[in-house]
N, C-alpha and C positions, 0 to 999 in steps of 0.2 A: 649175213653169215655167208662164208665162202663154201661153195660146194666142193668137196674134196675130189670129186671126179670131174676133171676138166682137162681138155686137150689144148696144149699151147704150142707155139713155135718160137724158137729162139736161135741165136747164133752160137756155135760151139765156142767162140772166143769170148762170149759174155760170161761174166761172174755168176755163179749160182745165187738165186734169191730164195727166200722162204716160200714163195709161191710156186716154185719149180716142180716140186715133187720128184718123180723119177725122171732123170735126164738121159735121153737116148739119142745118140748120133745115128742118123738115117741116111748118110751119104755113103756111096760105094767106095770112094777114095778117102784116105786119111787127110785131114786138113793140112794145107801148107803151113809151115812155120810153127806148128804146134806139136811139142813133144808129148808123147803119151803120158809122161809123168806130170805134165802140166794140165792135162785135159781133166776138167771137173765134170765127169759124166759117169753114169752108172752102167751103161751098156753101149755097144756099138752093134747095130743091127743092119749091117751092110746088105744083107740078102733082100731086103725090102726096097732098096733104091732102084731107080729106073735103070733099064739096060743101058750099057755103054753107047749103043747106037742111038738110042732115044736122047740120051744126055748130050751127045755130040750134035745131033740134029738141032736140038733146042738151043743150045748155047746161051741160055738165059736171055734170049731176045724177047722183050716184053710183047712184041707183036705176035709171037708164036705161043704165048702162054696158054691160050684157050685150047689150041690144038694139042699142045704138050699135055695139058691136063686130061683131055679126052683119051689120048694114047696111053698115058701112064695109068689111068683108071682101068683100061683094058689089060695092061700088063699085070696089075694087081690081082687080076682074076686067075693068073697062072698058078698051077698046082705048086710050083716051086716057092711061091710066096705065101701059100696058105698058112703054114705053120708060123712064120714070122708075124704075119698079120694077126693071127689068132693070139699070139703072145702079146702083141701091142694092145689088142682089144682087152685082154685080161688085166693088163696094168691100168688101162683107162677106166675100167669098171671099178677098180679098187681105190685108185688115188689119182692125183693130178699127174699127167704125163706131159713132159715137155720134149718135143721132137726137135732135135738140133741139126743144123746145117752150117756149112762153112760159106754158103753163098752170101754175097753182099746184100742182095735184096731178098730177104726171106719170104716176102709177100708173094713172090712169083717163083717159089721153089717147089720141089717135090715134097718137102716137109709140109708145106701148106695144103697141098692137095691131099696128102695122107692124113693130116689133122682134120680137114673137113670130112673126109670119109669116115674116120674113126668117130668123130663127134656125132655124125648123123646116125651111124649104126649102133653106137652105144648109149645114145640119148644124153650125151654130155655136150658141153661146149660153152 
């Protein structure tokens, strides 16, 4: 049986599936080439995204992912991210939450870091 409280990661360009639950874009910038009318998502929570400086430093370089994850987890402790993080926790406790990113390799994205954090803190995953 499927646990309804599950945190997933996907690409914003992917079609919705029955397993997705609530789909939330967690990138700071709107995805290139995607019109808002075409985006199949429930929310855009850009406040939770890494800072522009951290995003630029990281540049999706796989060799920098471990350090990016460490720095992003520190940023997620900022007061400005408390309410968006609490909101995502609430969704994850109620139902499946799919965090969306435009990044080509979602496995080394901020969405993955965020999903791991939410799953650990809500007891889902």
